[in-house]
C-alpha positions in Angstrom: -8.4 14.4 -3.6 -8.1 10.9 -2.2 -5.7 9.0 0.0 -4.9 5.2 -1.3 -3.6 3.0 1.2 -2.7 -0.4 0.4 -1.4 -3.3 2.6 0.6 -5.8 0.2 3.1 -8.7 0.3 6.7 -7.4 0.4 7.7 -9.2 -2.6 5.0 -7.3 -4.6 6.4 -3.8 -3.8 8.7 -3.5 -6.9 6.0 -4.6 -9.4 3.2 -2.4 -7.8 5.7 1.0 -7.7 6.4 0.1 -11.6 2.8 -0.5 -12.6 1.9 2.8 -10.6 4.7 4.7 -12.5 3.5 3.6 -16.0 0.1 5.3 -15.0 1.7 8.5 -14.0 2.0 8.3 -10.2 5.0 9.9 -9.2 5.0 10.0 -5.3 4.4 7.5 -3.0 5.1 6.7 1.0 6.1 3.2 1.6 6.3 1.9 5.3 7.5 -1.7 6.7 4.5 -2.7 8.8 3.4 -5.9 10.5 -0.1 -7.3 11.2 -2.6 -9.9 10.6 -6.2 -10.7 9.3 -7.9 -13.6 8.4 -4.4 -15.1 8.0 -3.7 -15.3 11.6 -0.1 -15.6 11.5 1.7 -19.0 10.9 4.0 -21.5 12.5 7.8 -21.6 11.7 10.7 -23.9 12.8 14.0 -22.4 14.1 16.8 -24.4 15.3 14.4 -27.1 15.8 11.9 -25.3 17.8 8.4 -24.5 16.7 7.4 -20.9 17.3 4.1 -18.9 16.2 4.6 -15.9 14.3 1.4 -13.6 15.0 2.2 -10.7 12.8 3.2 -11.1 9.1 5.3 -8.6 7.8 3.5 -6.4 5.1 4.4 -3.0 3.0 2.1 -0.4 3.4 1.8 2.1 0.4 0.2 5.4 0.7 -0.7 7.6 -2.3 -2.6 11.1 -2.4 -4.1 11.8 -5.6 -6.8 13.6 -7.5 -10.2 12.1 -7.3 -10.0 11.4 -11.0 -7.2 9.1 -10.8 -8.4 7.1 -7.6 -10.1 4.3 -9.3 -7.3 3.8 -11.9 -4.8 3.7 -9.1 -7.1 1.3 -6.9 -7.5 -1.3 -10.1 -3.7 -1.3 -10.8 -2.7 -2.1 -7.4 -5.3 -4.7 -7.0 -4.4 -6.3 -10.1 -0.7 -6.3 -9.6 -0.5 -7.2 -5.9 -2.8 -10.1 -6.4 -1.4 -13.6 -6.0 -4.9 -15.3 -5.4 -3.6 -16.4 -1.8 -4.8 -15.7 1.5 -2.9 -12.7 2.9 -2.7 -10.7 -0.5 -3.7 -7.5 1.6 -6.3 -4.7 1.4 -6.6 -1.3 -0.2 -8.3 1.9 1.6 -9.5 4.9 0.1 -10.0 8.0 2.1 -11.1 11.4 1.5 -8.4 14.3 1.8 -9.7 17.7 2.9 -6.3 19.6 2.4 -2.9 19.3 1.4 0.0 22.0 2.1 3.4 21.6 0.4 5.5 23.0 3.3 8.5 24.2 0.9 6.1 26.5 -1.4 3.1 26.8 0.8 1.0 25.5 -2.2 -2.4 24.0 -1.4 -4.7 21.6 -2.7 -4.0 19.3 -5.7 -1.2 21.6 -6.9 0.7 20.8 -3.5 0.4 16.9 -4.2 
């Protein structure tokens, strides 16, 4: 199994969710996060005062799926979340050793 973790721009969330739904992905965890990479934040103006925003708001989408679907999910998120501008985000792929569904005790891919 694989865990796909995608850091994307907030306004892309609905598009990514819908695209993943279309390819059969039923579950995901979404978290509002803040961070920066090469983008290094930006300067904003508020009530005439300039201030630096070091951490940019992002969305983290986490999905655990079978190995067979991993590449399809990565390609889908990459295509849908891409704007072509700095700060589009990153996708990380991790190996998952075990999954346990708490309610039923199921283990492995059947628990996903």
